Each structure stands twice: as structure tokens, then as C-alpha cells.
LONULUM-856136 format. One record per residue: residue in three letters; chain; x, y, z of N, C-alpha, C in turn. Coordinates in steps of 0.1 Angstrom, whole numbers, always signed. Example, Ala and Ser with C-alpha at 12.3 -4.5 7.8 and 13.67 -1.06 7.14 Angstrom:
2
+--------+--------+-------+-------+-------+-------+-------+-------+-------+-------+-------+
: residu : chaine :   nxx :   nyy :   nzz :  caxx :  cayy :  cazz :   cxx :   cyy :   czz :
+--------+--------+-------+-------+-------+-------+-------+-------+-------+-------+-------+
:    ALA :      A :  +132 :   -57 :   +78 :  +123 :   -45 :   +78 :  +132 :   -33 :   +78 :
:    SER :      A :  +128 :   -22 :   +71 :  +137 :   -11 :   +71 :  +129 :    +0 :   +79 :
+--------+--------+-------+-------+-------+-------+-------+-------+-------+-------+-------+
***
This chain:
220
+--------+--------+-------+-------+-------+-------+-------+-------+-------+-------+-------+
: residu : chaine :   nxx :   nyy :   nzz :  caxx :  cayy :  cazz :   cxx :   cyy :   czz :
+--------+--------+-------+-------+-------+-------+-------+-------+-------+-------+-------+
:    MET :      A :  +966 : +1140 :  +751 :  +959 : +1140 :  +762 :  +947 : +1144 :  +760 :
:    PRO :      A :  +935 : +1139 :  +761 :  +923 : +1146 :  +759 :  +922 : +1160 :  +765 :
:    ALA :      A :  +914 : +1167 :  +762 :  +912 : +1178 :  +769 :  +902 : +1177 :  +779 :
:    HIS :      A :  +895 : +1167 :  +783 :  +883 : +1166 :  +794 :  +884 : +1150 :  +795 :
:    PRO :      A :  +880 : +1146 :  +808 :  +881 : +1135 :  +809 :  +863 : +1127 :  +804 :
:    HIS :      A :  +864 : +1112 :  +803 :  +855 : +1107 :  +799 :  +842 : +1108 :  +808 :
:    LEU :      A :  +833 : +1110 :  +806 :  +818 : +1111 :  +819 :  +806 : +1105 :  +812 :
:    SER :      A :  +802 : +1096 :  +817 :  +790 : +1087 :  +813 :  +782 : +1089 :  +827 :
:    VAL :      A :  +773 : +1091 :  +822 :  +759 : +1095 :  +834 :  +746 : +1088 :  +827 :
:    SER :      A :  +738 : +1077 :  +837 :  +727 : +1076 :  +836 :  +719 : +1077 :  +848 :
:    ALA :      A :  +712 : +1080 :  +840 :  +697 : +1089 :  +848 :  +686 : +1083 :  +843 :
:    PRO :      A :  +682 : +1069 :  +848 :  +667 : +1065 :  +844 :  +653 : +1076 :  +846 :
:    ARG :      A :  +657 : +1083 :  +857 :  +647 : +1093 :  +860 :  +649 : +1105 :  +855 :
:    ARG :      A :  +637 : +1115 :  +851 :  +642 : +1123 :  +847 :  +646 : +1138 :  +858 :
:    ASN :      A :  +639 : +1135 :  +871 :  +644 : +1142 :  +881 :  +649 : +1134 :  +892 :
:    PRO :      A :  +665 : +1129 :  +896 :  +668 : +1124 :  +902 :  +668 : +1123 :  +919 :
:    ARG :      A :  +669 : +1121 :  +927 :  +671 : +1127 :  +937 :  +682 : +1131 :  +947 :
:    ALA :      A :  +693 : +1126 :  +937 :  +709 : +1127 :  +942 :  +715 : +1118 :  +930 :
:    VAL :      A :  +727 : +1119 :  +930 :  +739 : +1118 :  +921 :  +754 : +1111 :  +928 :
:    ALA :      A :  +753 : +1104 :  +921 :  +768 : +1091 :  +926 :  +777 : +1093 :  +914 :
:    LEU :      A :  +790 : +1099 :  +919 :  +801 : +1097 :  +909 :  +811 : +1087 :  +912 :
:    ILE :      A :  +815 : +1078 :  +902 :  +823 : +1066 :  +903 :  +837 : +1071 :  +901 :
:    LEU :      A :  +847 : +1065 :  +906 :  +859 : +1069 :  +906 :  +871 : +1058 :  +901 :
:    HIS :      A :  +879 : +1055 :  +892 :  +884 : +1044 :  +893 :  +900 : +1046 :  +901 :
:    GLY :      A :  +909 : +1036 :  +898 :  +917 : +1033 :  +903 :  +932 : +1039 :  +893 :
:    GLY :      A :  +943 : +1038 :  +897 :  +954 : +1042 :  +886 :  +967 : +1037 :  +893 :
:    ARG :      A :  +978 : +1049 :  +892 :  +991 : +1043 :  +894 :  +997 : +1058 :  +900 :
:    GLU :      A : +1007 : +1057 :  +905 : +1014 : +1068 :  +914 : +1017 : +1077 :  +904 :
:    HIS :      A : +1026 : +1072 :  +892 : +1032 : +1083 :  +883 : +1025 : +1076 :  +867 :
:    GLY :      A : +1021 : +1080 :  +857 : +1019 : +1077 :  +845 : +1010 : +1086 :  +839 :
:    GLN :      A : +1014 : +1091 :  +826 : +1007 : +1103 :  +815 : +1003 : +1096 :  +805 :
:    MET :      A : +1000 : +1082 :  +802 :  +998 : +1075 :  +791 :  +979 : +1075 :  +796 :
:    GLU :      A :  +973 : +1075 :  +784 :  +960 : +1079 :  +784 :  +953 : +1065 :  +787 :
:    VAL :      A :  +942 : +1066 :  +795 :  +931 : +1060 :  +800 :  +925 : +1054 :  +792 :
:    PRO :      A :  +926 : +1041 :  +786 :  +917 : +1034 :  +777 :  +902 : +1030 :  +778 :
:    PRO :      A :  +891 : +1027 :  +770 :  +879 : +1024 :  +780 :  +881 : +1010 :  +780 :
:    THR :      A :  +893 : +1000 :  +778 :  +892 :  +988 :  +781 :  +904 :  +988 :  +795 :
:    SER :      A :  +904 :  +994 :  +802 :  +913 :  +999 :  +812 :  +906 :  +991 :  +823 :
:    LEU :      A :  +912 :  +979 :  +830 :  +905 :  +971 :  +840 :  +902 :  +977 :  +853 :
:    ALA :      A :  +912 :  +990 :  +855 :  +905 :  +995 :  +869 :  +893 : +1006 :  +866 :
:    TYR :      A :  +889 : +1010 :  +855 :  +882 : +1014 :  +849 :  +868 : +1003 :  +849 :
:    LEU :      A :  +869 :  +994 :  +842 :  +859 :  +983 :  +841 :  +856 :  +979 :  +854 :
:    ARG :      A :  +867 :  +977 :  +864 :  +863 :  +971 :  +877 :  +853 :  +981 :  +883 :
:    MET :      A :  +850 :  +993 :  +880 :  +839 : +1002 :  +888 :  +824 :  +998 :  +880 :
:    MET :      A :  +826 :  +996 :  +870 :  +813 :  +994 :  +867 :  +800 :  +986 :  +874 :
:    PRO :      A :  +803 :  +976 :  +882 :  +796 :  +968 :  +886 :  +792 :  +977 :  +898 :
:    PHE :      A :  +798 :  +987 :  +905 :  +793 :  +993 :  +915 :  +785 : +1004 :  +910 :
:    ALA :      A :  +784 : +1011 :  +897 :  +776 : +1018 :  +892 :  +763 : +1010 :  +891 :
:    MET :      A :  +762 :  +999 :  +884 :  +750 :  +992 :  +880 :  +743 :  +988 :  +896 :
:    GLN :      A :  +752 :  +986 :  +905 :  +745 :  +980 :  +916 :  +737 :  +994 :  +925 :
:    ILE :      A :  +743 :  +998 :  +924 :  +735 : +1017 :  +929 :  +724 : +1019 :  +921 :
:    LEU :      A :  +724 : +1018 :  +905 :  +713 : +1023 :  +897 :  +704 : +1010 :  +902 :
:    ALA :      A :  +706 :  +999 :  +904 :  +694 :  +990 :  +903 :  +690 :  +993 :  +920 :
:    ASP :      A :  +698 :  +993 :  +930 :  +693 :  +994 :  +945 :  +686 : +1007 :  +948 :
:    THR :      A :  +689 : +1018 :  +938 :  +678 : +1027 :  +942 :  +667 : +1031 :  +933 :
:    ARG :      A :  +667 : +1022 :  +922 :  +657 : +1023 :  +909 :  +653 : +1035 :  +905 :
:    GLY :      A :  +669 : +1043 :  +903 :  +668 : +1056 :  +894 :  +671 : +1067 :  +901 :
:    GLU :      A :  +667 : +1066 :  +913 :  +663 : +1081 :  +923 :  +680 : +1083 :  +925 :
:    VAL :      A :  +689 : +1076 :  +923 :  +701 : +1082 :  +921 :  +709 : +1081 :  +907 :
:    ALA :      A :  +712 : +1094 :  +901 :  +718 : +1092 :  +889 :  +732 : +1086 :  +894 :
:    VAL :      A :  +738 : +1079 :  +882 :  +750 : +1074 :  +883 :  +762 : +1081 :  +874 :
:    ALA :      A :  +772 : +1084 :  +877 :  +780 : +1090 :  +867 :  +794 : +1083 :  +868 :
:    VAL :      A :  +799 : +1077 :  +856 :  +813 : +1069 :  +858 :  +824 : +1077 :  +853 :
:    ILE :      A :  +834 : +1084 :  +857 :  +846 : +1088 :  +855 :  +854 : +1083 :  +846 :
:    ARG :      A :  +860 : +1084 :  +836 :  +874 : +1076 :  +827 :  +885 : +1088 :  +829 :
:    PHE :      A :  +895 : +1090 :  +837 :  +902 : +1100 :  +842 :  +912 : +1099 :  +825 :
:    ARG :      A :  +919 : +1112 :  +823 :  +927 : +1114 :  +810 :  +938 : +1107 :  +811 :
:    VAL :      A :  +945 : +1104 :  +823 :  +955 : +1100 :  +824 :  +957 : +1089 :  +837 :
:    ARG :      A :  +967 : +1079 :  +836 :  +966 : +1070 :  +846 :  +969 : +1073 :  +860 :
:    GLY :      A :  +981 : +1084 :  +858 :  +985 : +1084 :  +872 :  +981 : +1096 :  +883 :
:    TRP :      A :  +984 : +1096 :  +893 :  +983 : +1109 :  +902 :  +993 : +1119 :  +897 :
:    ASN :      A : +1007 : +1115 :  +896 : +1017 : +1124 :  +890 : +1019 : +1136 :  +900 :
:    GLY :      A : +1024 : +1131 :  +910 : +1029 : +1143 :  +926 : +1022 : +1151 :  +924 :
:    ALA :      A : +1027 : +1167 :  +921 : +1020 : +1179 :  +922 : +1008 : +1184 :  +911 :
:    GLU :      A : +1007 : +1173 :  +903 : +1001 : +1179 :  +890 :  +985 : +1171 :  +895 :
:    MET :      A :  +988 : +1163 :  +902 :  +974 : +1157 :  +908 :  +963 : +1155 :  +897 :
:    SER :      A :  +967 : +1148 :  +890 :  +959 : +1145 :  +876 :  +943 : +1145 :  +879 :
:    PRO :      A :  +941 : +1136 :  +885 :  +928 : +1132 :  +887 :  +920 : +1140 :  +897 :
:    VAL :      A :  +924 : +1147 :  +903 :  +917 : +1158 :  +908 :  +910 : +1168 :  +903 :
:    ALA :      A :  +919 : +1175 :  +892 :  +912 : +1184 :  +879 :  +903 : +1175 :  +871 :
:    ASP :      A :  +905 : +1164 :  +869 :  +895 : +1159 :  +863 :  +879 : +1155 :  +871 :
:    ALA :      A :  +881 : +1152 :  +884 :  +869 : +1148 :  +895 :  +862 : +1161 :  +894 :
:    THR :      A :  +871 : +1174 :  +895 :  +865 : +1186 :  +899 :  +860 : +1193 :  +887 :
:    TRP :      A :  +865 : +1191 :  +872 :  +857 : +1190 :  +865 :  +842 : +1183 :  +865 :
:    ALA :      A :  +843 : +1169 :  +864 :  +833 : +1161 :  +865 :  +820 : +1167 :  +876 :
:    LEU :      A :  +824 : +1168 :  +886 :  +817 : +1174 :  +900 :  +809 : +1188 :  +893 :
:    ASP :      A :  +817 : +1197 :  +887 :  +815 : +1209 :  +882 :  +800 : +1204 :  +875 :
:    ARG :      A :  +803 : +1197 :  +861 :  +791 : +1194 :  +854 :  +781 : +1186 :  +859 :
:    LEU :      A :  +783 : +1178 :  +871 :  +771 : +1174 :  +874 :  +763 : +1184 :  +883 :
:    ALA :      A :  +769 : +1191 :  +889 :  +761 : +1200 :  +898 :  +753 : +1211 :  +890 :
:    GLU :      A :  +757 : +1215 :  +877 :  +752 : +1220 :  +867 :  +741 : +1213 :  +859 :
:    ARG :      A :  +743 : +1200 :  +857 :  +732 : +1192 :  +853 :  +719 : +1189 :  +861 :
:    PHE :      A :  +725 : +1186 :  +874 :  +712 : +1180 :  +883 :  +716 : +1193 :  +898 :
:    PRO :      A :  +709 : +1204 :  +896 :  +712 : +1213 :  +905 :  +708 : +1211 :  +915 :
:    GLY :      A :  +712 : +1215 :  +927 :  +707 : +1213 :  +944 :  +704 : +1198 :  +947 :
:    ARG :      A :  +711 : +1191 :  +937 :  +712 : +1174 :  +941 :  +723 : +1171 :  +948 :
:    PRO :      A :  +724 : +1164 :  +960 :  +735 : +1161 :  +970 :  +743 : +1149 :  +961 :
:    ILE :      A :  +755 : +1151 :  +963 :  +765 : +1142 :  +953 :  +771 : +1133 :  +964 :
:    GLY :      A :  +771 : +1118 :  +962 :  +779 : +1112 :  +964 :  +791 : +1103 :  +957 :
:    LEU :      A :  +805 : +1103 :  +964 :  +814 : +1098 :  +958 :  +819 : +1085 :  +961 :
:    VAL :      A :  +825 : +1075 :  +949 :  +828 : +1064 :  +954 :  +842 : +1062 :  +950 :
:    GLY :      A :  +851 : +1060 :  +953 :  +864 : +1059 :  +947 :  +872 : +1047 :  +951 :
:    HIS :      A :  +879 : +1041 :  +943 :  +890 : +1026 :  +944 :  +904 : +1032 :  +943 :
:    SER :      A :  +912 : +1031 :  +954 :  +925 : +1031 :  +953 :  +929 : +1050 :  +950 :
:    MET :      A :  +935 : +1048 :  +938 :  +941 : +1063 :  +935 :  +921 : +1068 :  +935 :
:    GLY :      A :  +915 : +1061 :  +931 :  +902 : +1069 :  +933 :  +896 : +1072 :  +941 :
:    GLY :      A :  +899 : +1064 :  +951 :  +895 : +1067 :  +965 :  +905 : +1080 :  +972 :
:    ARG :      A :  +918 : +1078 :  +968 :  +925 : +1092 :  +972 :  +916 : +1106 :  +966 :
:    THR :      A :  +916 : +1105 :  +952 :  +910 : +1114 :  +947 :  +895 : +1118 :  +948 :
:    ALA :      A :  +887 : +1108 :  +955 :  +875 : +1111 :  +960 :  +873 : +1122 :  +972 :
:    LEU :      A :  +882 : +1115 :  +981 :  +889 : +1122 :  +996 :  +889 : +1132 :  +992 :
:    ARG :      A :  +897 : +1138 :  +982 :  +905 : +1152 :  +981 :  +896 : +1160 :  +976 :
:    VAL :      A :  +888 : +1157 :  +968 :  +878 : +1167 :  +962 :  +865 : +1168 :  +971 :
:    GLY :      A :  +864 : +1159 :  +981 :  +852 : +1158 :  +987 :  +848 : +1173 :  +994 :
:    GLY :      A :  +855 : +1181 :  +991 :  +850 : +1195 :  +999 :  +843 : +1203 :  +991 :
:    HIS :      A :  +842 : +1196 :  +979 :  +832 : +1205 :  +963 :  +818 : +1204 :  +972 :
:    PRO :      A :  +813 : +1218 :  +967 :  +803 : +1222 :  +977 :  +789 : +1213 :  +973 :
:    ALA :      A :  +786 : +1206 :  +962 :  +774 : +1197 :  +959 :  +779 : +1182 :  +968 :
:    VAL :      A :  +791 : +1180 :  +973 :  +793 : +1165 :  +977 :  +789 : +1166 :  +996 :
:    THR :      A :  +781 : +1153 :  +997 :  +775 : +1155 : +1008 :  +782 : +1140 : +1014 :
:    ALA :      A :  +788 : +1134 : +1008 :  +792 : +1116 : +1009 :  +803 : +1111 : +1000 :
:    VAL :      A :  +814 : +1104 : +1010 :  +824 : +1100 : +1004 :  +826 : +1087 : +1007 :
:    THR :      A :  +827 : +1075 :  +998 :  +832 : +1063 : +1000 :  +846 : +1063 :  +994 :
:    GLY :      A :  +856 : +1056 : +1003 :  +871 : +1052 :  +999 :  +873 : +1037 :  +996 :
:    LEU :      A :  +879 : +1030 :  +989 :  +871 : +1016 :  +988 :  +892 : +1013 :  +988 :
:    ALA :      A :  +897 : +1009 :  +997 :  +909 : +1005 :  +995 :  +916 : +1014 :  +992 :
:    PRO :      A :  +915 : +1028 :  +999 :  +924 : +1042 :  +992 :  +937 : +1042 :  +993 :
:    TRP :      A :  +942 : +1049 :  +986 :  +960 : +1051 :  +985 :  +958 : +1067 :  +995 :
:    LEU :      A :  +965 : +1065 : +1005 :  +962 : +1074 : +1016 :  +977 : +1078 : +1019 :
:    PRO :      A :  +988 : +1088 : +1016 :  +999 : +1088 : +1021 :  +999 : +1094 : +1035 :
:    LEU :      A : +1005 : +1093 : +1043 : +1007 : +1102 : +1057 : +1002 : +1115 : +1056 :
:    THR :      A : +1008 : +1123 : +1045 : +1003 : +1137 : +1047 :  +995 : +1142 : +1040 :
:    GLU :      A :  +983 : +1132 : +1034 :  +972 : +1131 : +1030 :  +962 : +1145 : +1037 :
:    PRO :      A :  +955 : +1154 : +1033 :  +947 : +1162 : +1042 :  +931 : +1158 : +1046 :
:    THR :      A :  +929 : +1162 : +1058 :  +913 : +1159 : +1060 :  +904 : +1169 : +1061 :
:    GLY :      A :  +907 : +1183 : +1061 :  +902 : +1194 : +1064 :  +891 : +1195 : +1055 :
:    GLN :      A :  +891 : +1191 : +1043 :  +885 : +1196 : +1032 :  +871 : +1184 : +1031 :
:    LEU :      A :  +871 : +1177 : +1041 :  +859 : +1168 : +1042 :  +848 : +1170 : +1055 :
:    ALA :      A :  +855 : +1181 : +1063 :  +844 : +1185 : +1071 :  +832 : +1188 : +1067 :
:    GLY :      A :  +819 : +1180 : +1076 :  +806 : +1183 : +1075 :  +803 : +1175 : +1062 :
:    ARG :      A :  +809 : +1165 : +1058 :  +805 : +1151 : +1050 :  +807 : +1142 : +1056 :
:    SER :      A :  +799 : +1130 : +1052 :  +797 : +1115 : +1057 :  +811 : +1106 : +1052 :
:    VAL :      A :  +817 : +1101 : +1057 :  +828 : +1090 : +1051 :  +825 : +1082 : +1057 :
:    LEU :      A :  +830 : +1068 : +1045 :  +833 : +1058 : +1048 :  +842 : +1054 : +1039 :
:    LEU :      A :  +850 : +1040 : +1047 :  +866 : +1038 : +1043 :  +863 : +1023 : +1045 :
:    VAL :      A :  +870 : +1018 : +1036 :  +868 : +1001 : +1037 :  +876 :  +997 : +1029 :
:    HIS :      A :  +889 :  +988 : +1037 :  +903 :  +983 : +1034 :  +899 :  +967 : +1038 :
:    GLY :      A :  +908 :  +962 : +1027 :  +906 :  +943 : +1028 :  +920 :  +945 : +1038 :
:    THR :      A :  +924 :  +931 : +1046 :  +933 :  +929 : +1053 :  +941 :  +925 : +1047 :
:    ASP :      A :  +941 :  +920 : +1034 :  +950 :  +914 : +1030 :  +959 :  +922 : +1017 :
:    ASP :      A :  +955 :  +934 : +1017 :  +958 :  +945 : +1007 :  +971 :  +943 : +1009 :
:    ARG :      A :  +980 :  +942 :  +997 :  +992 :  +944 :  +997 :  +998 :  +955 :  +987 :
:    MET :      A :  +990 :  +965 :  +982 :  +996 :  +978 :  +971 :  +987 :  +988 :  +978 :
:    THR :      A :  +978 :  +989 :  +988 :  +975 : +1000 :  +995 :  +971 : +1000 : +1008 :
:    ASP :      A :  +975 : +1008 : +1018 :  +978 :  +999 : +1034 :  +965 : +1002 : +1042 :
:    PRO :      A :  +962 :  +992 : +1048 :  +951 :  +994 : +1052 :  +951 : +1001 : +1069 :
:    ASP :      A :  +960 : +1000 : +1074 :  +968 : +1007 : +1088 :  +966 : +1021 : +1086 :
:    GLY :      A :  +972 : +1026 : +1069 :  +972 : +1037 : +1071 :  +959 : +1043 : +1067 :
:    THR :      A :  +950 : +1038 : +1060 :  +937 : +1041 : +1060 :  +931 : +1040 : +1075 :
:    ALA :      A :  +934 : +1032 : +1083 :  +927 : +1033 : +1098 :  +933 : +1046 : +1104 :
:    ARG :      A :  +946 : +1053 : +1105 :  +950 : +1061 : +1107 :  +941 : +1073 : +1099 :
:    PHE :      A :  +940 : +1076 : +1088 :  +932 : +1085 : +1081 :  +917 : +1089 : +1088 :
:    ALA :      A :  +912 : +1079 : +1091 :  +896 : +1076 : +1100 :  +901 : +1080 : +1113 :
:    GLU :      A :  +913 : +1078 : +1120 :  +912 : +1088 : +1134 :  +917 : +1102 : +1131 :
:    ARG :      A :  +924 : +1108 : +1123 :  +923 : +1121 : +1118 :  +911 : +1126 : +1115 :
:    LEU :      A :  +904 : +1120 : +1109 :  +888 : +1126 : +1106 :  +881 : +1126 : +1121 :
:    ARG :      A :  +881 : +1116 : +1127 :  +873 : +1117 : +1139 :  +879 : +1130 : +1147 :
:    ALA :      A :  +892 : +1130 : +1148 :  +895 : +1140 : +1157 :  +889 : +1154 : +1152 :
:    ASP :      A :  +892 : +1157 : +1136 :  +883 : +1166 : +1134 :  +869 : +1171 : +1134 :
:    GLY :      A :  +865 : +1159 : +1138 :  +848 : +1157 : +1142 :  +840 : +1157 : +1132 :
:    THR :      A :  +846 : +1148 : +1118 :  +840 : +1145 : +1108 :  +834 : +1129 : +1112 :
:    PRO :      A :  +823 : +1131 : +1108 :  +815 : +1115 : +1109 :  +823 : +1105 : +1097 :
:    VAL :      A :  +833 : +1098 : +1103 :  +835 : +1082 : +1095 :  +834 : +1068 : +1101 :
:    ARG :      A :  +830 : +1061 : +1090 :  +830 : +1046 : +1097 :  +845 : +1040 : +1089 :
:    PHE :      A :  +852 : +1030 : +1096 :  +863 : +1023 : +1088 :  +859 : +1009 : +1094 :
:    LEU :      A :  +857 : +1006 : +1078 :  +855 :  +987 : +1080 :  +867 :  +982 : +1075 :
:    ARG :      A :  +871 :  +971 : +1082 :  +879 :  +958 : +1079 :  +873 :  +949 : +1070 :
:    MET :      A :  +880 :  +946 : +1057 :  +873 :  +936 : +1050 :  +883 :  +923 : +1050 :
:    PRO :      A :  +877 :  +914 : +1059 :  +889 :  +900 : +1064 :  +891 :  +895 : +1052 :
:    GLY :      A :  +905 :  +892 : +1053 :  +910 :  +883 : +1039 :  +908 :  +887 : +1023 :
:    GLU :      A :  +907 :  +902 : +1023 :  +903 :  +909 : +1010 :  +916 :  +916 : +1006 :
:    GLY :      A :  +918 :  +912 :  +993 :  +930 :  +921 :  +986 :  +926 :  +932 :  +981 :
:    HIS :      A :  +935 :  +939 :  +972 :  +933 :  +952 :  +966 :  +921 :  +953 :  +956 :
:    SER :      A :  +921 :  +943 :  +950 :  +910 :  +940 :  +937 :  +895 :  +939 :  +941 :
:    MET :      A :  +894 :  +934 :  +953 :  +879 :  +933 :  +956 :  +869 :  +925 :  +947 :
:    VAL :      A :  +881 :  +914 :  +947 :  +872 :  +907 :  +938 :  +867 :  +892 :  +947 :
:    ARG :      A :  +871 :  +887 :  +958 :  +869 :  +880 :  +962 :  +854 :  +876 :  +967 :
:    ARG :      A :  +850 :  +887 :  +976 :  +837 :  +890 :  +979 :  +832 :  +903 :  +973 :
:    ALA :      A :  +832 :  +902 :  +960 :  +828 :  +915 :  +953 :  +816 :  +919 :  +957 :
:    HIS :      A :  +805 :  +911 :  +960 :  +791 :  +917 :  +963 :  +792 :  +924 :  +973 :
:    ARG :      A :  +798 :  +922 :  +982 :  +801 :  +926 :  +995 :  +806 :  +939 :  +995 :
:    TRP :      A :  +813 :  +942 :  +985 :  +820 :  +955 :  +982 :  +811 :  +962 :  +978 :
:    HIS :      A :  +807 :  +957 :  +967 :  +792 :  +965 :  +959 :  +781 :  +968 :  +967 :
:    GLY :      A :  +779 :  +960 :  +976 :  +769 :  +962 :  +989 :  +772 :  +974 :  +995 :
:    LEU :      A :  +781 :  +976 :  +998 :  +789 :  +986 : +1010 :  +785 : +1000 : +1008 :
:    ALA :      A :  +792 :  +998 :  +992 :  +791 : +1014 :  +984 :  +778 : +1019 :  +984 :
:    SER :      A :  +767 : +1009 :  +979 :  +759 : +1012 :  +977 :  +749 : +1014 :  +986 :
:    GLY :      A :  +749 : +1005 :  +997 :  +740 : +1011 : +1008 :  +744 : +1023 : +1014 :
:    PHE :      A :  +758 : +1024 : +1020 :  +761 : +1037 : +1024 :  +756 : +1049 : +1015 :
:    LEU :      A :  +756 : +1049 : +1004 :  +750 : +1062 :  +993 :  +735 : +1061 :  +998 :
:    GLN :      A :  +729 : +1052 :  +998 :  +714 : +1051 : +1001 :  +711 : +1056 : +1012 :
:    GLU :      A :  +721 : +1056 : +1023 :  +716 : +1059 : +1035 :  +719 : +1072 : +1038 :
:    THR :      A :  +729 : +1082 : +1029 :  +736 : +1095 : +1033 :  +726 : +1103 : +1022 :
:    LEU :      A :  +725 : +1097 : +1009 :  +720 : +1101 : +1002 :  +702 : +1104 : +1001 :
:    LEU :      A :  +699 : +1094 : +1005 :  +681 : +1090 : +1003 :  +673 : +1086 : +1017 :
:    GLY :      A :  +686 : +1090 : +1028 :  +678 : +1087 : +1042 :  +674 : +1071 : +1045 :
:    ALA :      A :  +677 : +1062 : +1038 :  +679 : +1046 : +1041 :  +680 : +1042 : +1053 :
:    PRO :      A :  +677 : +1034 : +1057 :  +683 : +1025 : +1071 :  +695 : +1021 : +1069 :
:    ARG :      A :  +706 : +1021 : +1077 :  +723 : +1019 : +1081 :  +720 : +1004 : +1074 :
:    ASN :      A :  +730 : +1002 : +1064 :  +733 :  +990 : +1057 :  +735 :  +979 : +1066 :
:    PRO :      A :  +728 :  +970 : +1062 :  +732 :  +955 : +1073 :  +745 :  +948 : +1070 :
:    TYR :      A :  +751 :  +951 : +1058 :  +766 :  +948 : +1054 :  +774 :  +953 : +1065 :
:    GLU :      A :  +772 :  +963 : +1068 :  +782 :  +971 : +1078 :  +783 :  +963 : +1091 :
:    THR :      A :  +772 :  +960 : +1098 :  +771 :  +949 : +1109 :  +780 :  +940 : +1108 :
:    ALA :      A :  +780 :  +931 : +1094 :  +788 :  +919 : +1099 :  +801 :  +923 : +1093 :
:    LEU :      A :  +809 :  +931 : +1096 :  +823 :  +932 : +1095 :  +826 :  +943 : +1106 :
:    GLU :      A :  +841 :  +938 : +1110 :  +847 :  +945 : +1120 :  +847 :  +958 : +1117 :
:    THR :      A :  +843 :  +969 : +1128 :  +843 :  +980 : +1126 :  +853 :  +989 : +1136 :
:    ASP :      A :  +862 :  +997 : +1134 :  +874 : +1006 : +1142 :  +863 : +1013 : +1147 :
:    THR :      A :  +864 : +1014 : +1159 :  +855 : +1029 : +1166 :  +864 : +1033 : +1175 :
+--------+--------+-------+-------+-------+-------+-------+-------+-------+-------+-------+
***
């Protein structure tokens, strides 16, 4: 196993206003190393490119490649990796707010590490959220959760329940259902990319609310 995860950072501007960290999906269990050709890892690259293009470099974008494929029970392998990455980004861009975008296992990871002092916004895309997943660490953060209605790998109703628990905590959260979408986020990929980018522009840069959101069913 590598000593640290792989972290690539694109910062077109010397002093970006904010930072985005992109986290890919994985498996419940798996100690095999994540290769650079991993489909779960490569699927997140368009999100990074969309954010860079939309923000014109005002948001530096980092993409993590976890050391191993799995969550691995109590080891919570990607949580340690994501925390390491957030510490490095906070050192490199001191005082800059960080927004997270995670898919599936990466969504669970993003929500779990959302309590990091540098994080202000978290986006969970088709996140894997067991019933006992904690919410308290997200106090004071802005959260966007998006789930396809036809997802058969992770549970959209479980994401809805997680959103309700966040609301009960007083955490600002939006839950959007993507009609007809499955887990891989490919049927209307541009909408997934646009939702994540728009939410970060709003929460990190103060942009207006993303018009993509108004086109979807919102669970209030």
C-alpha cells in the first residue's frame, strides 16, 4: 500500500479564492491499490474540469486517488486519505474555504470528513449512507445531496433520510432527486457536473443559486 494517496492539484491562479477536493467511489471492502486507470477515479475528472472551467481558476481543484479501493469497516480507509489531503490543501492554501465533491463511497467519505476546519461545503453524489452514518460533524456546513431515482447500488431513500436528519440538526441541506438516473451518473452527465459546480460556485464564491437545481424535484 502506498504511504499516502495520490493528490493532483490544478491551480491556474496564484491566489485562488477557494479550493475544491474531488473524491471518487469505491467498494465496501477492498485492500487492492487504486490504479490511475480506475473507472471510479476517472469518472470524477469531468467534475474537476467543469469546476475549473466555470470558475476560471478562482477555485483550485484537487482530485484524490485513494490508496485502496475499499472503505474496510472500522479502518475507514478513505477517511484517513481524505483527511490527509485536506490537511495538505489547508497548508498550501491557508485561509481558503474548501468544498468537497464525492461520489458513492467518496460521497460518504466527503460527508464524514466535512467537519474539517477548512471545509465549508459538501456535495454528496449518489452517496453510500448506512443508517448509522453520523451527521453532527456537518454542523455549520452547507450540504447538497443528489441521488438518481433508478440507482440500484446505493439507496436514494437512505439519502433522503440522511437529509432529514441533517435538517433536524439545523444543518443547511438540499436533497435533489435525479429522475431516471442510475449510479454511474452518465445518462445526463452534464447535469451532475453542473449541479456540483454550481453549488460550489454558490457556497465558495457567492454566486447565485444554480438554475439546474430548480429543474429537479426537491425534497423539502
